C-alpha atoms as one frame of an Amber mdcrd trajectory, in Angstrom:
protein
 -22.852   9.395  -0.303 -20.662  12.363  -1.176 -17.061  11.618  -0.302 -14.068
  13.962  -0.330 -11.977  11.719  -2.607 -12.778   9.514  -5.594 -10.020   6.934
  -4.943  -7.663   5.776  -2.199  -3.959   4.916  -2.533  -2.462   2.921   0.344
   1.330   2.825   0.559   3.917   1.666   3.032   6.767  -0.736   3.449   6.853
  -4.409   4.428   4.398  -5.276   7.220   3.158  -1.732   7.696  -0.487  -2.859
   7.498  -1.393  -2.093   3.877  -3.238  -5.350   3.229  -5.039  -5.226   6.556
  -6.243  -1.689   5.874  -7.370  -2.585   2.343  -9.325  -5.574   3.641 -10.892
  -3.585   6.493 -11.968  -0.785   4.131 -13.693  -3.387   1.955 -16.384  -3.894
   4.623 -17.404  -0.241   4.453 -16.766   0.713   0.832 -17.567  -2.385  -1.220
 -21.324  -1.981  -0.544 -20.975   1.513  -2.068 -19.534   0.057  -5.287 -15.820
   0.461  -4.551 -13.284  -1.924  -6.100 -10.017  -3.114  -4.584  -6.615  -3.974
  -6.051  -3.242  -4.959  -4.648   0.100  -4.431  -6.349   1.605  -7.073  -4.076
  -0.948  -9.678  -5.151  -0.203  -8.967  -8.817   3.531  -9.226  -8.111   3.068
 -12.538  -6.261   1.116 -14.041  -9.156   3.547 -12.782 -11.800   6.692 -13.884
  -9.952   5.117 -17.057  -8.529   6.706 -15.989  -5.231   4.244 -15.989  -2.358
   6.473 -15.425   0.676   8.630 -12.405  -0.128   7.915 -10.958  -3.560  10.075
  -7.991  -4.423  10.303  -5.710  -7.428  13.445  -7.476  -8.677  11.591 -10.798
  -9.115   9.632  -9.470 -12.092  10.665  -7.659 -15.244  11.083  -3.899 -15.472
   8.287  -3.950 -18.022   5.970  -5.619 -15.495   6.894  -3.041 -12.821   6.283
  -0.175 -15.253   2.954  -1.729 -16.266   1.849  -1.954 -12.617   2.599   1.740
 -12.076   0.912   2.674 -15.382  -2.171   0.578 -14.535  -2.368   2.239 -11.116
  -2.110   5.684 -12.676  -4.737   4.853 -15.312  -7.191   3.554 -12.702  -6.761
   6.654 -10.540  -7.114   9.024 -13.496  -9.951   7.303 -15.347 -11.988   5.433
 -12.737 -13.521   6.236  -9.432 -14.088   4.286  -6.280 -10.855   2.305  -6.335
  -8.719   1.371  -3.353  -5.255   0.394  -4.514  -2.785  -0.992  -2.031   0.780
  -0.993  -3.360   4.149   0.222  -2.184   4.202   2.991  -4.804   0.464   3.728
  -5.075   0.774   7.022  -3.196   3.852   8.079  -5.137   2.076   7.312  -8.436
  -0.907   9.434  -7.303   1.232  12.171  -5.724  -0.224  14.950  -7.892  -3.827
  13.683  -7.943  -5.804  15.828  -5.533  -8.907  13.642  -5.857  -7.068  10.540
  -4.584  -6.634  10.093  -0.833  -3.010   9.096  -0.340  -2.403   7.118   2.854
   1.074   6.209   4.092   1.294   3.486   6.710   4.418   3.253   8.834   5.293
   1.117  11.809   7.799   2.911  14.020   8.880  -0.222  15.895  10.965  -2.549
  13.694  10.396  -5.511  16.036   6.644  -5.326  15.358   7.199  -5.437  11.597
   9.562  -8.389  12.025   6.988 -10.198  14.156   4.238  -9.513  11.602   6.338
 -10.981   8.778   7.386 -14.005  10.858   3.760 -14.775  11.732   2.304 -14.010
   8.303   4.895 -15.965   6.331   5.449 -18.640   9.010   9.200 -18.058   9.144
  11.685 -17.479  11.953  12.499 -14.064  13.394  15.967 -14.254  11.817  14.459
 -15.051   8.423  11.870 -12.276   8.809  14.606  -9.686   9.497  16.429 -10.824
   6.388  13.250 -10.838   4.253  12.407  -7.265   5.236  15.908  -6.002   4.585
  16.289  -7.785   1.241  12.849  -6.743  -0.047  13.299  -3.117   0.877  16.786
  -2.946  -0.642  15.748  -4.792  -3.816  12.629  -2.683  -4.314  14.459   0.601
  -3.799  17.197  -0.428  -6.256  14.617  -1.258  -8.933  12.608   1.921  -8.340
  15.678   4.158  -8.480  16.747   2.465 -11.712  13.262   2.879 -13.223  12.146
   6.240 -11.833  15.289   7.999 -10.601  16.400   8.940  -7.115  13.264   9.893
  -5.159  11.836   9.732  -1.666   8.973   7.397  -2.567   7.559   7.573   0.970
   8.003  11.296   1.645   5.246  12.202   4.127   4.531  15.431   2.188   3.186
  13.274  -0.678   0.399  11.927   1.542  -2.656  13.551   3.088  -2.683  10.965
   5.867   0.255   9.262   7.595  -0.623   6.615  10.182   1.741   4.816  12.530
   0.314   1.295  12.811   2.361   0.650  15.933   0.184   3.065  17.908  -2.956
   2.838  15.765  -4.703  -0.537  15.743  -6.414  -1.953  12.656  -9.889  -0.565
  13.406  -8.563   2.818  14.557  -6.561   2.993  11.316  -9.599   2.243   9.153
 -11.551   4.833  11.150  -8.942   7.511  10.431  -9.101   6.753   6.707 -12.903
   6.742   6.644 -13.023  10.035   8.585 -10.565  11.656   6.145 -12.587  10.272
   3.235 -15.745  11.862   4.687 -17.519   8.526   5.120 -20.530   8.635   7.404
 -22.130   5.430   8.672 -25.774   5.016   7.580 -25.607   7.911   5.126
């Protein structure tokens, strides 16, 4: 099947739907030989923090290595889906990588997603989101300079997961990719 892009970068903040999208794409793309990676999963394993891993819980060297690995995969491999906060920013100049930004315009939905996923209270979920986003941004600015890491202009596709459900979201990505069922 001829597709419009050789790789996919999925970015977004806490509870925007990155992992859900990656897992839903697996059903369609894995049979075509696509591989899947998650920056968050690597961070969780490295930091041994499974509830709210943030960029400040691992070394700068580890963070740099994650970004370098992502860049290397996008430049030298094909048929990779990488879900990571900075995946789209890393691939920002790679025209053959579909860069998808997921946002959720309703903060209460993100809070609810974190509370349910991590089995914590609403108050804790609010705090987790705030702390992770602040910690990550501080690390990224220190490592890569002041940037808008989620600037919509970096991405070919921006999806609001408040108004787009999980299957509609995967459909939008597959349509942009040029995927055709039974092709």
